[in-house]
Short mmCIF file of the C-alpha atoms (twelve columns), coordinates in Angstrom:
data_MODEL
# 
_entry.id   MODEL 
# 
loop_
_atom_site.group_PDB 
_atom_site.id 
_atom_site.type_symbol 
_atom_site.label_atom_id 
_atom_site.label_alt_id 
_atom_site.label_comp_id 
_atom_site.label_asym_id 
_atom_site.label_seq_id 
_atom_site.Cartn_x 
_atom_site.Cartn_y 
_atom_site.Cartn_z 
_atom_site.pdbx_PDB_model_num 
ATOM 1   C CA . UNK A 1   138.042 124.126 71.218  1 
ATOM 2   C CA . UNK A 2   135.169 121.558 70.878  1 
ATOM 3   C CA . UNK A 3   132.359 121.284 72.662  1 
ATOM 4   C CA . UNK A 4   133.275 118.343 74.910  1 
ATOM 5   C CA . UNK A 5   135.659 120.989 76.358  1 
ATOM 6   C CA . UNK A 6   133.225 123.360 77.225  1 
ATOM 7   C CA . UNK A 7   132.884 122.746 81.349  1 
ATOM 8   C CA . UNK A 8   136.792 122.705 81.424  1 
ATOM 9   C CA . UNK A 9   139.083 120.332 82.862  1 
ATOM 10  C CA . UNK A 10  138.518 117.237 84.870  1 
ATOM 11  C CA . UNK A 11  139.631 116.472 88.198  1 
ATOM 12  C CA . UNK A 12  141.201 113.337 88.466  1 
ATOM 13  C CA . UNK A 13  140.845 111.779 92.117  1 
ATOM 14  C CA . UNK A 14  143.974 112.277 93.523  1 
ATOM 15  C CA . UNK A 15  143.527 116.093 92.915  1 
ATOM 16  C CA . UNK A 16  139.883 116.534 94.279  1 
ATOM 17  C CA . UNK A 17  141.750 115.256 97.642  1 
ATOM 18  C CA . UNK A 18  144.344 117.391 97.355  1 
ATOM 19  C CA . UNK A 19  141.206 120.383 96.978  1 
ATOM 20  C CA . UNK A 20  139.503 118.776 100.297 1 
ATOM 21  C CA . UNK A 21  142.537 118.634 102.399 1 
ATOM 22  C CA . UNK A 22  143.393 122.070 101.197 1 
ATOM 23  C CA . UNK A 23  140.248 123.193 102.630 1 
ATOM 24  C CA . UNK A 24  140.759 121.325 106.026 1 
ATOM 25  C CA . UNK A 25  143.891 122.748 105.696 1 
ATOM 26  C CA . UNK A 26  142.003 126.038 106.726 1 
ATOM 27  C CA . UNK A 27  139.490 124.731 109.043 1 
ATOM 28  C CA . UNK A 28  137.639 121.727 110.153 1 
ATOM 29  C CA . UNK A 29  134.564 121.630 107.941 1 
ATOM 30  C CA . UNK A 30  131.244 119.554 107.279 1 
ATOM 31  C CA . UNK A 31  130.579 117.643 103.551 1 
ATOM 32  C CA . UNK A 32  128.196 120.151 102.862 1 
ATOM 33  C CA . UNK A 33  130.528 123.245 103.377 1 
ATOM 34  C CA . UNK A 34  133.525 121.822 101.700 1 
ATOM 35  C CA . UNK A 35  131.078 121.981 98.878  1 
ATOM 36  C CA . UNK A 36  129.836 125.290 98.973  1 
ATOM 37  C CA . UNK A 37  133.711 126.091 100.281 1 
ATOM 38  C CA . UNK A 38  134.747 125.056 96.866  1 
ATOM 39  C CA . UNK A 39  132.297 126.342 94.771  1 
ATOM 40  C CA . UNK A 40  132.865 130.193 96.454  1 
ATOM 41  C CA . UNK A 41  136.716 129.978 96.439  1 
ATOM 42  C CA . UNK A 42  137.394 129.079 93.147  1 
ATOM 43  C CA . UNK A 43  134.038 131.310 91.969  1 
ATOM 44  C CA . UNK A 44  132.228 128.413 90.428  1 
ATOM 45  C CA . UNK A 45  134.756 126.742 88.170  1 
ATOM 46  C CA . UNK A 46  134.640 123.699 90.683  1 
ATOM 47  C CA . UNK A 47  131.087 123.068 91.709  1 
ATOM 48  C CA . UNK A 48  130.778 119.406 92.382  1 
ATOM 49  C CA . UNK A 49  127.588 117.668 93.275  1 
ATOM 50  C CA . UNK A 50  127.499 116.399 97.367  1 
ATOM 51  C CA . UNK A 51  127.160 112.891 96.571  1 
ATOM 52  C CA . UNK A 52  130.579 113.089 94.662  1 
ATOM 53  C CA . UNK A 53  132.105 114.575 97.873  1 
ATOM 54  C CA . UNK A 54  130.845 112.530 100.878 1 
ATOM 55  C CA . UNK A 55  132.722 109.060 98.914  1 
ATOM 56  C CA . UNK A 56  135.590 111.096 99.017  1 
ATOM 57  C CA . UNK A 57  135.869 112.147 102.613 1 
ATOM 58  C CA . UNK A 58  135.305 108.235 103.436 1 
ATOM 59  C CA . UNK A 59  137.932 107.506 101.636 1 
ATOM 60  C CA . UNK A 60  140.039 110.156 102.779 1 
ATOM 61  C CA . UNK A 61  139.124 108.978 106.613 1 
ATOM 62  C CA . UNK A 62  139.625 105.501 105.730 1 
ATOM 63  C CA . UNK A 63  143.165 106.348 104.460 1 
ATOM 64  C CA . UNK A 64  144.306 108.334 107.421 1 
ATOM 65  C CA . UNK A 65  144.521 111.401 106.348 1 
ATOM 66  C CA . UNK A 66  141.281 113.036 107.868 1 
ATOM 67  C CA . UNK A 67  139.228 112.491 110.993 1 
ATOM 68  C CA . UNK A 68  136.017 113.350 111.412 1 
ATOM 69  C CA . UNK A 69  133.563 113.693 114.373 1 
ATOM 70  C CA . UNK A 70  129.715 114.477 114.729 1 
ATOM 71  C CA . UNK A 71  128.902 117.572 116.607 1 
ATOM 72  C CA . UNK A 72  124.996 118.390 117.497 1 
ATOM 73  C CA . UNK A 73  123.719 121.289 115.573 1 
ATOM 74  C CA . UNK A 74  120.922 122.349 117.058 1 
ATOM 75  C CA . UNK A 75  117.966 120.391 118.390 1 
ATOM 76  C CA . UNK A 76  115.749 120.284 114.718 1 
ATOM 77  C CA . UNK A 77  118.603 120.262 112.953 1 
ATOM 78  C CA . UNK A 78  120.497 116.698 112.160 1 
ATOM 79  C CA . UNK A 79  123.701 116.256 113.299 1 
ATOM 80  C CA . UNK A 80  126.543 116.843 110.791 1 
ATOM 81  C CA . UNK A 81  130.318 115.185 110.583 1 
ATOM 82  C CA . UNK A 82  132.807 117.678 111.133 1 
ATOM 83  C CA . UNK A 83  136.667 116.929 109.265 1 
ATOM 84  C CA . UNK A 84  140.115 118.025 110.202 1 
ATOM 85  C CA . UNK A 85  143.306 116.756 109.166 1 
ATOM 86  C CA . UNK A 86  145.481 114.272 110.595 1 
ATOM 87  C CA . UNK A 87  148.807 114.197 110.644 1 
ATOM 88  C CA . UNK A 88  149.389 111.968 108.015 1 
ATOM 89  C CA . UNK A 89  146.921 114.451 106.458 1 
ATOM 90  C CA . UNK A 90  149.081 117.382 106.839 1 
ATOM 91  C CA . UNK A 91  152.095 115.547 104.984 1 
ATOM 92  C CA . UNK A 92  149.703 114.212 102.460 1 
ATOM 93  C CA . UNK A 93  149.224 118.392 101.573 1 
ATOM 94  C CA . UNK A 94  152.502 119.331 101.914 1 
ATOM 95  C CA . UNK A 95  153.372 117.099 99.657  1 
ATOM 96  C CA . UNK A 96  150.739 117.418 96.863  1 
ATOM 97  C CA . UNK A 97  151.092 121.471 97.009  1 
ATOM 98  C CA . UNK A 98  154.760 120.372 96.256  1 
ATOM 99  C CA . UNK A 99  153.890 117.795 93.405  1 
ATOM 100 C CA . UNK A 100 150.702 120.355 92.501  1 
ATOM 101 C CA . UNK A 101 153.476 123.311 91.963  1 
ATOM 102 C CA . UNK A 102 155.677 121.470 90.299  1 
ATOM 103 C CA . UNK A 103 153.133 120.551 87.524  1 
ATOM 104 C CA . UNK A 104 151.419 123.493 87.623  1 
ATOM 105 C CA . UNK A 105 155.087 125.340 86.753  1 
ATOM 106 C CA . UNK A 106 155.855 122.963 83.734  1 
ATOM 107 C CA . UNK A 107 152.230 123.427 82.219  1 
ATOM 108 C CA . UNK A 108 152.780 127.245 82.403  1 
ATOM 109 C CA . UNK A 109 156.070 127.263 80.254  1 
ATOM 110 C CA . UNK A 110 154.468 125.112 77.779  1 
ATOM 111 C CA . UNK A 111 151.769 127.543 77.817  1 
ATOM 112 C CA . UNK A 112 152.126 130.475 78.285  1 
ATOM 113 C CA . UNK A 113 154.740 130.205 75.226  1 
# 
């Protein structure tokens, strides 16, 4: 493969949003926790800068797929905004999973030749 592909596949905005929804489908999380969990659960294959996650969270919240609330952590630490799926977000996650599985099955049929 050429050098430009050494970093691996790039995520589209929709795929990235689906991954965030998938993590929030497991439990409530705050922004940096999402970054760390993506890194941990993918063994570092998905390692995004924090600055990428926060605009996506604001977009998902604006679209009504997630809801956020502020939590005071400690008197010396800044408060954190925790996010959770809304009912619409749960539906979007279920639909996105189904679409992803169809795509994965199709890609596997080509790549596993």
